C-alpha positions, 0 to 999 in steps of 0.5 A: 723384957722390961716395960717402957718407962713412959716419960712425957718428953722421953728424957733421961737422967744425967746418969743414964745419958752418961752410961749411954755415952760411954757405951757408945764409945765402946766401953764395957759395963765393967769400965763404965762401972769403974768410971762412974763409981757404980756397981756393974748391976747398977750400970746395967739397970741404968742402961736398961732404964734408958732403953725402956724410957726410949722404947728401944729394942736393945742397947744399940737401938737405945744408943742410936735413939739417944744420938739422933735425939741429941741426948748424948 
């Protein structure tokens, strides 16, 4: 499991926010990759970095935290 990427304000990059937003809409990794012109591995890494930054247990938890904080 990845270690939390401590950010002073728990901020996410614009790409991390977009990935989480599309994930929240029910898009697959492949669909997100195609829409953002990234590799699937790149999308997975962005989502994992967002998860770690938010200290979330999993992707669903990361999306939930991002919604509650108004990040997406």
